[in-house]
C-alpha positions in Angstrom: 121.0 99.0 83.8 122.8 98.2 80.6 121.0 98.0 77.1 121.4 95.3 74.7 120.8 95.3 71.0 117.4 94.2 69.7 118.7 91.0 68.1 120.0 89.8 71.5 117.7 87.2 72.9 118.9 87.5 76.5 116.2 87.6 78.9 114.1 90.5 79.6 111.4 91.8 81.9 108.3 93.2 80.3 104.8 95.2 81.4 101.7 95.1 79.1 99.7 97.6 77.5 97.4 99.4 79.9 93.6 99.4 79.2 92.1 103.0 79.6 88.9 101.9 81.5 90.6 99.0 83.6 94.1 99.5 84.7 95.4 97.0 87.0 95.0 99.0 89.9 91.3 98.5 89.9 91.1 94.7 88.5 89.9 93.3 91.8 93.1 91.4 91.9 92.9 88.9 89.2 89.8 88.9 86.7 89.9 91.4 84.1 88.1 93.7 85.8 87.4 94.3 89.5 83.7 93.5 88.6 84.0 90.4 87.2 86.3 89.3 90.2 83.4 90.2 92.8 81.2 87.5 91.5 84.0 84.6 91.9 85.1 82.2 94.4 82.3 79.7 95.4 83.9 76.3 94.9 81.3 73.5 94.5 82.0 71.2 97.3 79.9 69.8 100.2 82.0 71.3 102.9 82.6 75.0 103.2 85.4 75.9 101.1 88.2 78.4 102.0 86.8 80.8 99.2 83.1 80.3 100.5 84.3 80.9 103.9 86.2 84.1 103.0 83.2 85.5 101.2 81.0 84.4 104.4 82.9 86.3 106.7 82.8 89.4 104.3 78.9 88.7 104.2 78.8 88.6 108.1 80.7 92.4 108.2 77.7 93.4 105.6 75.1 92.0 107.7 76.4 94.2 110.5 76.2 97.1 108.4 72.7 96.3 107.3 71.5 96.0 111.0 73.4 99.3 111.9 70.9 100.7 109.2 67.8 99.7 110.8 66.8 97.6 108.1 66.6 100.6 106.0 62.7 100.9 106.2 63.1 104.4 105.9 66.2 107.3 106.5 68.6 106.6 108.6 67.9 108.3 112.2 70.8 110.8 113.1 72.6 109.6 115.8 70.7 106.1 115.9 73.1 104.2 113.8 76.1 106.7 113.6 78.5 108.3 115.9 80.6 111.3 116.0 81.0 113.7 113.0 78.8 111.4 110.8 75.7 111.7 113.2 76.3 115.2 113.9 76.4 115.9 110.0 73.4 113.8 109.3 71.5 115.6 111.9 72.2 118.9 110.1 70.9 117.6 106.9 67.9 116.8 108.7 67.6 120.3 110.1 68.0 121.5 106.5 65.3 119.5 105.2 62.7 120.4 108.1 63.7 124.3 107.6 65.4 124.8 110.4 68.7 125.7 108.9 69.4 127.6 105.5 70.4 125.0 103.0 74.1 126.6 102.7 74.8 125.3 106.3 75.1 121.8 104.7 78.2 122.6 103.1 79.7 125.9 104.7 79.7 125.0 108.2 82.9 125.4 110.1 84.7 122.2 111.2 83.7 120.6 114.2 86.1 120.3 117.0 87.8 116.9 117.3 85.6 114.3 118.9 87.4 112.3 121.9 86.4 108.8 120.7 85.6 106.3 123.8 87.9 103.8 124.6 86.7 101.0 122.3 85.5 97.6 123.8 85.8 94.3 121.7 82.5 92.7 120.7 82.3 88.8 120.5 83.5 88.2 116.8 80.7 86.9 114.5 79.7 83.5 113.7 80.8 82.2 110.4 77.7 82.9 108.0 76.4 80.1 105.9 77.7 79.2 102.4 76.1 81.3 99.6 72.9 80.1 98.0 71.9 80.2 94.4 68.9 82.2 93.7 65.6 80.2 93.5 64.8 79.1 89.9 61.5 81.1 90.0 63.0 84.4 91.0 65.5 84.2 88.3 62.8 83.5 85.9 60.8 86.6 87.3 63.7 88.6 87.0 64.5 87.7 83.3 61.0 88.6 82.3 61.5 92.1 83.7 65.0 92.4 81.9 63.4 91.1 78.6 60.8 93.8 79.0 63.3 96.4 79.5 65.5 95.2 76.6 68.3 94.2 79.1 70.3 90.9 78.7 68.8 87.7 80.1 72.4 87.0 81.5 72.0 89.3 84.3 68.9 87.5 85.6 70.9 85.5 88.0 73.5 87.9 89.2 70.4 90.3 89.8 68.2 87.7 91.5 71.7 86.9 93.7 72.1 90.6 94.5 68.8 91.8 95.1 67.3 89.0 96.4 63.6 87.3 96.1 62.0 90.7 95.6 64.2 91.3 92.7 61.7 91.5 90.0 59.7 93.7 92.0 62.5 96.0 92.8 63.5 96.3 89.2 60.2 97.4 88.2 59.8 99.9 90.9 63.2 101.2 90.3 65.0 100.2 87.1 68.0 101.8 88.3 68.7 99.1 90.9 70.6 97.4 87.7 73.4 100.0 88.5 74.2 97.6 91.4 75.2 94.4 89.2 78.9 94.6 88.1 79.6 95.8 84.5 76.3 98.1 84.2 76.8 101.3 82.9 74.6 104.2 83.7 73.9 104.5 79.9 72.4 101.0 80.1 70.6 101.6 83.2 68.9 104.7 81.7 67.8 102.7 78.6 66.5 100.0 80.8 64.6 102.6 82.8 63.1 104.3 79.8 61.7 101.1 78.4 60.0 100.2 81.5 59.0 103.6 82.9 58.3 105.7 79.5 57.8 109.1 80.1 57.6 108.6 83.7 61.6 108.9 84.1 64.0 111.8 83.5 67.5 112.8 84.3 66.5 114.1 87.6 64.2 111.3 88.8 65.3 110.9 92.4 65.6 107.1 92.0 68.2 107.7 89.1 70.3 110.4 91.3 70.3 108.2 94.2 71.5 105.1 92.1 74.0 107.3 90.1 75.6 108.5 93.6 76.0 105.3 95.0 77.1 103.9 91.6 80.0 106.8 91.4 81.0 106.0 95.2 81.5 102.2 93.9 83.6 103.2 91.0 85.8 105.2 93.3 86.1 102.1 95.5 87.3 100.1 92.5 90.1 102.8 92.3 91.1 102.5 96.1 88.9 105.3 97.6 86.7 104.7 100.7 85.2 108.2 100.3 85.1 111.0 97.6 85.0 114.7 97.9 81.5 116.0 97.7 82.5 118.4 95.1 83.5 115.8 92.8 80.5 113.7 93.5 78.5 116.7 92.3 80.6 117.5 89.3 80.3 114.0 88.2 76.3 113.9 88.7 76.3 117.1 86.5 78.3 115.7 84.0 75.7 112.9 83.9 72.5 115.4 83.2 71.5 116.1 86.7 70.4 119.6 86.7 70.8 120.2 90.5 73.7 117.8 91.8 73.6 119.4 95.2 70.0 118.3 95.9 70.7 115.1 94.5 73.6 114.3 96.9 71.1 115.8 99.8 68.5 113.2 98.6 71.0 110.3 98.5 72.2 111.4 102.1 68.7 111.7 103.3 67.8 108.0 101.9 70.8 106.3 103.5 72.2 105.6 100.2 75.6 107.6 101.2 77.0 109.1 104.4 78.3 112.4 104.8 81.7 113.2 106.8 83.3 116.6 107.5 87.1 116.5 108.4 89.1 119.6 109.1 92.4 120.1 107.5 94.4 120.9 110.3 97.5 119.3 109.0 97.7 122.0 106.1 100.0 125.1 106.9 98.0 128.2 107.6 100.1 130.1 104.8 99.3 127.8 102.2 96.3 128.1 99.7 94.1 125.5 98.5 96.6 124.0 96.0 99.4 123.9 98.5 101.6 126.8 97.1 102.6 129.5 99.4 100.4 132.5 99.2 101.9 135.6 98.8 98.9 137.6 98.7 96.8 139.1 101.2 96.0 137.0 104.2 92.5 135.6 104.5 90.4 136.2 107.5 90.8 134.3 110.6 87.3 132.7 110.5 87.8 131.6 106.9 90.9 129.9 107.6 89.3 128.1 110.6 86.4 127.0 108.5 88.5 125.2 106.1 86.9 121.7 105.7 86.7 118.9 103.4 83.0 117.3 103.0 83.4 113.8 102.1 80.8 111.3 100.8 81.1 107.6 101.5 79.3 104.3 101.4 78.3 102.7 104.6 80.1 99.5 104.1 83.6 101.1 103.9 82.5 104.0 106.6 81.8 101.1 109.3 84.8 99.1 108.2 87.0 102.3 108.6 85.4 103.1 111.9 85.6 99.4 113.3 89.2 99.2 112.2 90.3 102.3 113.7 88.6 101.2 117.1 90.0 98.0 116.8 93.5 99.1 116.4 93.2 101.5 119.4 91.9 98.6 121.4 94.8 96.2 120.6 97.3 99.2 121.1 95.8 100.1 124.5 95.4 96.6 125.7 91.7 96.4 125.4 91.3 96.9 129.1 92.2 93.2 129.8 93.2 92.5 133.3 96.1 90.3 132.4 98.0 90.1 129.2 98.2 86.5 127.7 101.0 87.7 125.3 103.5 88.9 128.2 106.6 86.9 128.7 109.3 88.0 131.2 111.3 91.0 130.1 114.5 89.5 130.5 113.4 86.4 128.1 112.5 89.1 125.6 115.7 90.8 126.1 117.8 87.6 125.6 115.6 86.9 122.3 116.5 90.0 121.1 120.6 89.7 121.9 120.2 86.4 119.9 118.5 88.0 116.9 120.2 87.6 113.3 120.7 91.2 112.8 120.2 94.7 114.5 116.9 95.4 112.7 115.5 91.9 113.9 116.6 92.9 117.5 115.0 95.9 117.5 111.8 94.7 116.0 111.8 92.1 118.9 112.4 94.7 121.6 109.8 97.0 120.2 106.9 94.4 119.9 107.9 93.3 123.5 107.2 96.7 124.7 104.1 97.7 122.6 100.9 95.8 121.7 100.9 97.5 118.0 104.0 98.0 115.9 104.4 98.8 112.3 107.4 97.3 110.6 108.7 98.5 107.2 111.5 97.0 104.9 112.3 95.6 101.6 112.3 92.0 100.5 115.2 90.9 102.6 113.7 92.5 105.7 111.1 89.9 105.5 113.6 87.8 107.7 113.0 90.1 110.8 109.3 89.4 111.1 110.1 85.9 110.8 112.7 86.2 113.4 110.3 87.8 115.9 107.9 85.0 115.4 110.5 82.6 115.9 111.5 84.1 119.3 107.8 84.5 120.4 107.3 80.9 120.0 110.4 80.1 121.6 109.2 82.0 124.8 106.1 79.8 124.4 103.7 82.2 123.1 101.2 81.3 120.3 102.8 83.2 117.4 101.8 83.4 113.7 102.7 85.0 110.6 100.1 85.8 107.8 100.9 86.7 104.3 98.7 87.8 101.3 99.7 84.9 99.0 100.5 81.0 99.3 103.9 82.0 97.9 104.4 84.3 100.7 103.4 81.9 103.2 106.0 79.3 101.9 108.5 81.8 101.9 107.8 83.0 105.7 107.6 79.0 106.4 111.2 78.8 105.4 112.3 81.7 107.1 110.9 80.6 110.5 111.7 77.1 110.1 108.2 76.1 111.2 105.7 75.6 108.6 103.0 75.6 111.1 103.9 79.2 111.9 102.8 80.8 108.6 99.4 80.8 107.1 97.9 83.0 104.4 95.5 85.8 105.9 92.6 84.7 103.7 92.8 81.1 105.2 93.3 82.6 108.7 90.3 84.5 108.5 88.1 81.8 106.9 89.2 79.3 109.4 90.9 76.8 106.8 94.3 77.7 108.2 95.8 78.6 111.7 94.6 77.8 115.2 91.0 78.3 115.1 89.1 80.5 117.4 88.3 80.4 121.1 84.8 80.3 122.8 84.6 84.2 122.3 85.2 83.8 118.6 88.6 85.3 118.7 91.6 83.9 117.0 93.7 81.7 119.6 96.9 83.9 119.5 99.1 85.9 121.3 101.0 87.6 118.6 100.1 88.0 115.0 102.3 89.4 112.3 100.8 90.3 109.1 103.2 90.5 106.1 102.4 92.2 103.1 100.7 94.8 105.1 100.2 97.2 102.0 97.8 94.9 100.2 95.4 94.8 103.2 92.2 96.6 102.4 90.0 98.1 104.8 87.1 95.7 104.9 89.8 92.6 105.6 91.5 94.8 107.9 88.3 95.2 109.8 87.6 91.6 109.8 91.2 90.9 111.3 91.1 93.2 114.2 87.6 92.2 115.2 88.9 88.6 115.2 91.8 89.5 117.8 91.2 89.3 121.5 92.2 91.9 123.9 95.8 91.5 124.7 96.9 90.0 121.5 100.0 91.9 119.8 99.9 92.9 116.2 102.5 93.7 114.0 101.9 95.1 110.6 104.9 94.6 108.3 105.5 95.5 104.7 107.3 97.3 101.9 105.8 100.8 101.7 107.0 101.4 98.3 104.7 98.5 96.7 101.4 99.0 95.0 98.7 99.2 97.2 95.5 96.9 97.9 93.2 95.9 95.2 90.4 96.6 97.3 89.2 99.9 98.8 91.5 101.8 101.5 95.3 102.2 102.2 95.3 100.5 105.7 99.1 100.2 106.0 99.7 103.8 104.7 97.3 105.3 106.9 98.7 103.6 109.8 102.0 104.8 109.0 100.9 108.5 108.3 98.9 108.5 111.4 102.2 107.9 113.3 99.9 106.8 116.5 101.8 103.5 117.0 105.6 102.6 117.2 107.3 102.1 113.8 110.3 100.0 113.2 112.3 101.0 109.9 114.4 97.9 108.6 118.3 98.9 107.8 118.8 95.7 105.9 119.2 96.3 102.4 118.1 94.1 99.6 121.1 92.2 98.1 122.3 91.8 94.5 121.8 93.7 91.4 118.0 93.4 91.5 117.9 94.4 95.0 120.0 97.6 94.2 118.0 98.6 91.3 114.7 98.4 93.2 116.0 100.1 95.9 117.1 103.0 93.7 113.5 103.1 92.2 111.9 103.5 95.7 113.8 106.8 96.1 112.9 107.9 92.6 116.1 107.0 91.0 116.7 104.7 88.0 120.4 103.7 88.2 122.4 101.7 86.2 123.4 98.3 87.9 126.4 96.1 87.4 124.8 92.6 86.7 127.7 90.0 85.7 125.5 87.2 86.2 123.0 88.4 83.8 120.8 89.3 86.7 119.3 92.3 85.2 119.0 92.3 81.1 117.3 95.1 78.9 115.8 94.3 75.7 114.9 97.1 73.6 111.8 96.8 71.2 110.3 99.0 68.5 106.7 98.3 68.9 104.1 95.9 70.6 104.3 93.4 68.2 108.0 92.8 68.7 107.4 93.2 72.7 105.2 90.1 72.4 107.6 88.2 70.1 110.7 89.0 72.3 108.5 88.1 75.5 107.8 84.5 74.3 111.4 84.1 73.1 112.8 85.0 76.5 110.1 82.7 78.6 110.2 79.7 76.1 113.9 79.6 75.4 116.4 82.6 76.4 115.7 82.4 80.3 115.5 78.4 80.5 118.7 78.1 78.3 121.1 81.0 79.9 120.1 80.6 83.3 118.6 77.2 83.8 115.3 78.7 85.0 112.2 76.7 83.7 109.5 78.5 81.7 107.3 77.5 84.5 109.3 79.4 87.0 109.3 82.5 84.8 106.5 85.2 85.3 105.5 87.7 82.8 104.3 91.1 84.3 102.2 93.7 82.2 100.8 97.0 82.8 97.1 96.2 81.9 94.8 93.3 80.5 94.1 95.2 76.9 96.1 96.4 74.0 98.4 94.6 71.6 100.7 93.6 74.5 98.4 93.3 77.3 97.8 90.1 79.3 95.2 88.8 77.0 97.5 89.1 74.1 100.8 87.9 75.9 98.9 84.9 77.2 97.5 84.0 74.0 101.0 84.1 72.5 102.4 82.3 75.5 99.8 79.7 75.2 100.3 78.8 71.5 104.2 78.4 72.3 104.2 76.6 75.7 101.0 74.7 75.8 99.0 74.8 72.4 95.6 73.3 72.4 92.1 73.9 71.3 90.8 75.3 74.8 88.0 72.5 75.1 87.5 73.4 78.7 86.0 76.8 78.2 89.2 78.2 76.6 91.4 76.0 79.0 93.5 73.0 78.3 95.1 70.7 80.8 98.8 72.4 81.7 97.7 75.9 81.1 98.8 78.3 83.7 95.9 80.2 85.1 95.1 82.8 87.9 91.9 81.8 90.1 90.2 84.7 91.8 88.5 83.2 94.8 87.4 86.4 96.0 87.9 90.4 95.3 91.7 91.3 95.4 93.0 87.7 95.6 95.0 86.1 92.8 95.8 82.4 93.4 98.2 80.7 90.7 97.5 77.5 89.4 97.5 74.8 86.6 94.6 73.4 85.0 94.3 69.6 85.5 91.1 68.6 83.9 87.2 69.4 83.7 84.1 67.5 83.9 80.4 68.0 84.9 81.6 69.2 88.6 83.9 72.0 87.0 87.3 73.0 86.0 89.6 71.1 88.4 93.0 73.2 89.2 96.2 72.4 91.0 97.1 75.6 93.3 100.3 75.1 94.7 99.3 71.5 95.7 96.0 72.3 96.7 93.1 70.8 94.4 90.6 73.3 93.6 87.3 72.8 91.6 85.8 75.9 90.0 82.1 75.5 89.0 81.4 76.0 85.4 79.3 79.2 85.7 82.1 80.6 87.8 84.8 79.9 85.2 84.5 82.7 83.0 84.5 85.3 85.7 87.3 83.9 88.2 89.9 82.0 85.9 92.2 83.6 83.3 95.6 82.5 81.7 98.3 83.6 83.9 101.7 83.1 82.0 101.4 87.1 82.2 99.9 89.0 85.1 99.4 92.6 85.9 101.6 94.3 88.7 98.6 94.2 91.0 97.9 90.4 90.6 101.6 89.7 91.1 102.0 91.8 94.3 102.9 89.7 97.3 104.6 86.9 95.1 107.9 86.2 93.7 109.3 84.0 91.1 112.8 82.8 90.2 112.6 85.0 87.1 110.7 87.8 85.9 110.0 89.4 82.6 108.4 92.9 82.7 107.0 94.2 79.2 107.0 97.8 78.4 105.8 98.6 74.9 105.4 102.0 74.0 101.7 102.6 74.7 102.6 101.6 78.3 103.9 104.7 79.2 100.5 106.4 80.6 100.3 103.4 83.2 103.7 103.6 84.8 104.3 105.0 88.0 106.9 104.6 90.7 105.1 102.3 92.7 104.1 99.9 89.5 107.7 100.0 88.6 109.1 99.1 92.0 106.4 96.3 92.4 106.9 94.9 89.0 110.8 94.9 89.0 111.0 93.4 92.4 109.0 90.2 91.6 112.2 88.2 90.2 114.4 86.6 92.7 117.5 85.6 90.4 116.7 87.3 87.0 114.9 90.2 85.8 114.3 91.0 81.9 112.8 94.3 81.0 111.4 94.3 77.4 111.8 98.0 76.9 109.8 100.1 74.4 108.9 103.2 76.6 112.2 105.1 76.2 112.4 108.1 78.6 108.8 107.4 80.0 110.5 104.8 82.4 112.8 107.0 84.2 110.4 109.8 84.1 107.7 107.6 85.9 110.1 106.7 88.5 111.3 110.1 89.2 108.1 112.2 88.9 105.0 109.7 89.3 104.3 108.9 93.0 101.6 106.7 94.1 97.8 107.5 93.1 96.5 109.1 96.1 93.5 107.5 97.7 90.8 109.4 99.6 90.4 107.4 103.0 89.2 108.3 106.4 91.3 106.1 108.6 94.1 108.3 109.3 91.8 111.0 110.5 90.2 108.4 112.8 93.4 107.2 114.1 94.6 110.8 114.7 91.7 111.7 116.6 92.1 111.8 120.4 91.1 108.9 122.4 89.1 109.2 125.9 90.7 107.9 128.7 
């Protein structure tokens, strides 16, 4: 990478200033926070829209969770609704409560022997749930009265009624801390609401408060990608919030079914290592103490069920599900001929591996996306029902181009909702013989569970993606856990990314920020002194320099930033870019026709679009040729200007040119996966508006991906019963 003087206005790439409370790895994929995005997505149309269908599928999964909780009339019965270690540990909690065991057994018991999980059997896929309904007006009115009595904003009435149901007002009076279930409500606000309603009857150790706080802490952890949390961390966080007996608070939350408890032995750590991973040069620990090294995890039931369902589903697919015949089988000789005709050695290897195994992981960069495309084309040539699913509409278009068959490429959201793809058979399964999921790192655990539940026995599944990019906006790290478990065959592409941008990004992937030759101005660095100059230079690049020097229109250039807040975050950059590129009064809720926007139809999904118009029906968008109407009440929480995006929002998409903005205060938001993802979004050109000095190479070399606490890897590694 070669630096240019500050006065040079040649294109550059830039990330924005991070927001301490909501970095882009927790923003839900498109709205300014993950909380806001969670309420988005229903489109006001008589037919079931894609967004509604996707949210309906998520509700169907949660309905099965509720059934598993036995309507929650009382504590979850041990062994009745759970299995394996979770049921055993919940039974242990019951024993403590009844006095049958000392309380210390709860956290100090030795690790259980690995359970042999029974061979999974696929259940009939769930029927799509009906479209979401607005809360009745009388319920909203009753909730508003309770909120007013407690000094809470009336604006929370409708979300509370929708979240808590017809008894919302009664529930809030009985347990004011139920308010914490609403997006954006902090414990301090819920405490004030409770004091106003309950007076002296409430305190920091109120069991209603401690249970709600425990669930809230795990929900916040899920926004950071965790599906579970170490029990010690949860107890420490409860103590910091004024709970005098955090251990008892956790026990109560488990007993009430608010959270589940899991105990996983740390068998993968070397015997001569201490807890912090350093070699132990001191006295050897007693054998029984080493054998009892366990990690106690707490998790919400929705993620526990999703991970267990996903692990079982992957095992079922890998083992063929016990199907008597394999509909995805073609003659071995035909597969061999298809592999021989593959466009590259890596594509040939992928075809041979997919022919021999029902579940395969494939890793590689942008250029390697041609390999799953070749597999899809080969399978379709053999008469199989083969399909590729991508994270974004942009990815779908690129896959369709690579396969040469537009009908062979869909978005994953569209496939699961039924808006795209072949539809489902009489059993509710997708009518497919082979499914290739590209952009697999963007797959969160709940979407992954819905996916495998939708695949019939005998269907071949290939998970393909670049392990170097940022992970999913939702909870879990499905692709990383599948790779780490090493339970299924993996094909590693040997096809390098081409050009100066490919060379630069490949180096970042191994922790090196190398200088690359860019004779065609493919990579340009624009130094800046502060955030104000960063915004000015970014606008200049998008509006003038890139179009003039490279012929790339402003509409084909994407700005990438670290976070939404700050003097050079997405909000500041979008305001400046709108003033230059599409000035207007913002008469449609802050938007004007021609504005570039990001629509978040469901948590974790960002759909780029352009504002067309607005009327009583809502805000009309053109999203890559698809008309979308966002109801007025959903606009504020689900639509944002999008000349500038966060790296998480941009994941899975590419543009002809990218400008990554790095003002000085962005340094704390940088990591190797962030830089790898942001720098890889430009196909022809990358500009870096650079104001972080040595923080950039330091982040690439020393700041790996944020660790996520999940259970999927452990579940995949558990022995399977024959």
